[in-house]
Every structure is written in C-alpha cells, then in structure tokens.
Backbone as CSV, one residue per row, in Angstrom:
resi,resn,N_x,N_y,N_z,CA_x,CA_y,CA_z,C_x,C_y,C_z
1,MET,95.708,97.598,82.441,96.201,98.923,82.201,97.155,98.339,83.705
2,ALA,96.086,98.324,84.772,96.794,97.914,85.899,97.832,96.834,86.136
3,LEU,97.613,95.995,85.321,99.042,94.796,85.190,99.578,95.323,84.785
4,LYS,99.897,96.303,84.159,101.347,97.041,83.215,101.524,97.932,84.321
5,HIS,100.956,98.487,85.393,101.261,99.154,86.093,101.971,98.566,87.588
6,THR,101.629,97.663,87.659,101.567,96.500,88.616,102.995,95.344,88.995
7,ASP,103.249,95.240,87.344,104.011,93.922,87.092,103.792,92.930,87.349
8,ALA,102.404,92.564,87.949,102.191,91.493,88.493,102.056,89.971,87.481
9,GLU,102.370,89.088,87.788,102.502,87.959,86.927,101.698,87.559,86.675
10,LEU,100.776,86.578,86.230,99.632,86.005,86.232,99.713,84.555,85.634
11,ASP,99.563,83.469,86.845,99.215,82.457,86.273,98.335,81.938,85.345
12,LEU,98.741,80.796,84.725,97.536,80.665,83.656,96.516,79.522,84.533
13,ILE,95.320,79.118,84.435,94.540,78.320,84.396,94.897,76.893,83.705
14,THR,95.506,75.791,84.266,96.181,74.746,83.278,94.835,73.883,83.645
15,ASP,94.123,73.487,84.807,93.234,72.696,85.033,92.032,72.727,84.166
16,PRO,91.617,71.822,83.098,90.601,72.431,82.419,89.105,72.354,83.107
17,ASP,89.319,71.723,84.388,88.167,71.479,85.028,87.993,72.665,85.785
18,ALA,89.092,73.071,86.570,88.938,74.600,87.400,88.221,75.657,86.428
19,TYR,88.822,75.389,85.051,88.488,76.929,84.195,87.047,76.720,83.388
20,LEU,86.634,75.440,83.702,84.978,75.622,83.115,84.352,75.531,84.386
21,MET,84.909,74.892,85.703,83.821,75.770,86.861,83.697,76.915,86.536
22,LEU,85.019,77.699,86.656,84.662,78.936,86.942,83.801,79.921,85.555
23,LYS,83.993,79.459,84.392,83.503,79.766,83.414,81.699,79.831,83.676
24,ALA,81.794,78.748,83.889,80.147,78.082,84.241,79.626,79.288,85.050
25,ASN,80.190,79.655,86.371,80.130,80.329,87.280,79.993,81.807,87.040
26,PHE,80.275,82.975,86.173,80.480,84.305,86.028,78.969,84.262,86.313
27,ARG,78.971,85.069,87.089,77.098,85.934,87.256,77.209,87.201,87.282
28,GLY,76.056,87.846,87.088,76.046,88.895,87.736,74.242,89.614,88.013
29,GLY,74.328,90.499,88.209,72.589,91.083,88.652,72.497,91.259,90.470
30,ILE,71.331,91.427,90.374,70.660,91.262,91.882,70.720,90.194,92.393
31,ALA,70.943,89.755,93.541,70.900,88.208,94.478,69.905,88.793,95.466
32,THR,68.937,88.012,95.739,67.859,88.016,97.052,67.461,86.188,96.872
33,ILE,67.417,86.185,98.499,67.387,85.274,98.869,66.019,85.492,99.854
34,SER,64.758,85.002,99.559,63.427,85.636,100.528,62.641,84.278,100.769
35,LYS,62.292,84.690,102.040,60.949,83.607,102.524,60.110,83.939,102.900
36,ARG,58.893,83.369,102.015,57.568,84.047,102.029,56.963,84.915,103.586
37,TYR,57.353,83.489,104.773,56.535,83.944,105.986,57.698,83.512,106.826
38,ALA,57.865,84.418,107.687,58.984,83.940,108.615,58.332,84.795,109.921
39,SER,58.313,83.813,111.254,57.668,84.540,112.366,58.772,84.304,113.798
40,ALA,59.305,85.980,114.449,60.090,85.556,115.622,59.794,85.472,116.656
41,ASN,60.230,84.766,117.563,59.730,84.614,118.949,61.190,84.870,120.292
42,ASN,61.243,85.630,120.601,62.263,86.734,121.545,61.418,87.425,122.440
43,LYS,62.265,87.602,123.215,61.707,88.516,124.250,61.311,89.678,124.127
44,HIS,62.065,90.185,122.784,61.953,91.720,122.303,60.489,92.017,121.616
45,VAL,59.787,90.699,121.303,58.581,90.658,120.770,57.314,90.544,120.843
46,GLU,55.924,90.865,120.937,54.886,90.982,121.664,54.094,89.649,121.210
47,GLY,53.562,88.421,122.145,53.898,87.471,122.016,54.519,86.393,122.325
48,TYR,55.645,87.009,122.674,56.455,86.270,123.342,56.428,84.566,123.843
49,ASN,56.750,83.799,123.744,56.276,82.325,124.508,57.383,81.930,124.572
50,ASP,57.869,81.784,126.125,59.210,81.218,126.333,59.280,79.736,126.436
51,SER,58.303,78.989,126.147,58.341,77.842,126.119,58.887,77.596,124.735
52,GLU,58.875,78.247,123.822,59.233,77.616,122.279,60.673,78.702,122.136
53,GLU,61.472,77.661,121.498,62.839,78.085,120.834,62.883,79.536,120.400
54,SER,63.656,80.319,120.976,63.732,81.842,120.480,64.427,81.474,119.179
55,ARG,63.566,82.654,118.044,63.545,82.910,117.087,64.022,84.432,117.050
56,TYR,64.700,84.655,115.376,64.771,86.174,115.454,64.869,86.375,113.648
57,ILE,64.679,87.220,113.432,64.767,87.789,112.042,65.573,88.688,111.767
58,THR,66.327,88.847,111.156,67.719,89.422,110.364,67.401,89.920,109.091
59,TYR,67.489,91.366,108.391,66.726,91.819,107.631,68.727,92.562,106.886
60,LEU,69.442,92.451,106.101,70.179,92.518,106.030,70.686,93.402,104.300
61,ASP,70.695,94.503,104.098,70.882,95.396,102.959,72.583,96.034,102.876
62,ALA,73.087,94.940,102.273,74.316,95.559,102.117,74.185,96.575,100.757
63,ASN,75.533,97.733,100.561,75.435,98.875,99.282,76.516,98.722,98.823
64,SER,76.916,98.814,97.673,78.043,99.126,97.477,79.138,97.867,97.434
65,LEU,78.212,96.601,96.946,79.213,95.498,97.150,80.287,95.105,95.681
66,TYR,79.825,95.846,95.222,80.591,95.563,93.734,81.399,96.169,93.622
67,ALA,81.731,97.649,94.150,82.323,98.236,93.987,83.639,98.080,95.381
68,THR,83.291,97.488,96.469,83.939,97.490,97.454,84.749,96.339,96.638
69,ALA,83.936,94.970,96.126,85.169,93.951,95.646,85.910,94.387,94.735
70,GLN,85.904,95.469,94.120,86.808,96.044,92.958,87.848,96.671,93.443
71,SER,87.750,97.214,95.078,88.637,97.242,95.482,89.939,96.705,96.375
72,GLU,89.324,95.275,96.412,90.047,94.261,96.811,91.127,93.760,96.035
73,PRO,92.668,92.772,96.174,93.195,92.675,95.390,93.134,91.354,94.933
74,LEU,92.973,91.564,93.534,92.554,90.275,92.680,93.462,88.869,92.921
75,PRO,92.754,88.113,92.662,94.082,86.816,92.713,94.513,86.396,91.229
76,VAL,95.849,86.251,91.527,97.210,86.261,90.537,97.561,84.876,90.318
77,GLY,97.493,84.097,90.960,97.488,82.425,90.754,97.588,81.669,91.735
78,ASN,98.387,80.786,92.520,98.207,79.571,93.008,96.600,79.137,93.224
79,PHE,96.151,78.609,92.343,94.840,78.412,91.848,94.698,76.987,92.335
80,ARG,93.897,76.061,92.996,93.617,75.097,93.371,92.730,74.624,93.843
81,PHE,92.520,73.468,94.143,90.631,72.800,94.420,91.439,72.403,95.695
82,LEU,90.149,72.534,96.682,90.117,72.242,97.979,89.748,71.051,97.892
83,ASP,90.392,70.052,99.125,89.831,68.446,99.354,88.726,68.644,99.998
84,LYS,87.959,67.485,99.934,86.947,67.535,100.657,86.917,68.431,102.067
85,SER,87.973,67.301,102.717,88.193,67.454,104.302,88.102,69.468,104.037
86,ARG,88.802,70.004,103.461,89.179,71.440,103.708,88.023,72.116,103.111
87,SER,87.174,71.442,102.252,86.167,72.173,101.477,85.061,72.802,102.440
88,ARG,84.964,71.990,103.441,83.391,72.148,104.849,84.004,73.393,105.270
89,ASN,85.026,73.413,105.535,85.618,74.733,106.383,86.086,76.135,105.180
90,SER,85.330,75.940,103.853,86.008,77.163,103.285,85.330,78.343,103.414
91,LEU,84.100,78.525,104.106,83.364,79.763,104.466,84.354,80.395,105.631
92,SER,84.601,79.408,106.734,85.771,79.973,107.563,86.853,80.396,107.071
93,ILE,87.855,79.990,106.063,88.882,79.875,105.675,88.622,81.759,104.531
94,ALA,87.599,81.553,103.717,87.236,82.471,102.914,86.783,83.985,104.084
95,SER,86.570,83.593,105.195,86.078,85.090,105.832,87.038,85.395,106.444
96,ARG,88.454,84.718,106.598,89.672,85.279,107.053,90.530,86.456,105.864
97,ARG,91.280,87.248,106.518,91.652,87.604,105.022,92.953,86.583,104.451
98,MET,92.816,86.386,102.900,93.758,85.414,102.551,94.531,86.226,101.435
99,PRO,95.802,85.550,101.158,96.572,86.645,100.286,95.954,86.506,98.802
100,ALA,96.650,87.594,98.469,95.712,88.393,97.207,96.330,87.039,95.701
101,SER,96.948,86.209,95.837,97.299,85.087,95.177,96.480,83.968,95.223
102,ASP,95.927,83.712,96.246,94.447,82.831,96.051,93.497,82.789,95.907
103,ILE,92.895,81.981,95.108,91.700,81.573,94.746,91.165,80.399,94.888
104,LEU,90.138,80.258,95.642,89.500,78.755,96.049,88.512,78.615,95.124
105,LEU,88.772,77.138,95.038,87.941,76.500,93.599,87.227,75.255,94.720
106,ASN,86.577,75.696,95.151,85.284,74.854,96.521,84.745,73.647,95.509
107,VAL,84.781,72.292,95.822,84.120,71.443,95.028,83.086,70.883,95.786
108,ILE,81.885,71.083,95.548,80.845,70.610,96.713,80.407,69.265,95.816
C-alpha cells in the first residue's frame, strides 16, 4: 500500500549471492548478549584497585526497536556488496545517516 502512495520504484536484487545472503539472514525475536560474570574496576566502585586497568559494566535496555525501525526510510535500490577495505568500516558507515536508497551487503 505504501509503495502505491509514494510512487517509489524498487530495484530488483539481481545478484544471486546477495539475494541468498539476505534471505538466509532474516531473523526475528529477542536478541540477548550475556556474560556469566563481569567485574568493574573504576573509581566509582568499592574495592577499586588503581594499579589495574579501569573496567566498566554497561547494561542497555532499548525499547520499541521494531517500531523505530519501521519508521525509518526503507532501501529501494543501489544494492551492492562492499569491498573488503570498506567492509571493515561498515559500522561507522552505517552509523551515519545513509540515503534511503542504500542497503549495505557486508561480506565478512
């Protein structure tokens, strides 16, 4: 329905490898990264040891990620793989606002 109202024209993904990579990586559900034990060592915690490297523990709880993602512009074309030299910087590239027409296919 949205495509009808925006008159956006979608490019086809013609590269079979890009299509298969995208298809194989569709996921859903809860994403959790956990570590059984972590200890902090910084001037704000009891037992701080200044002879050791400072360590901090960060807990992030993000809400409404799906809704936020759905409010962003979707890619419509210019699909391409990054070469190896640019793929290392993909996080810094992706963190900047990219044109809605771009989707990065990162080769690891």
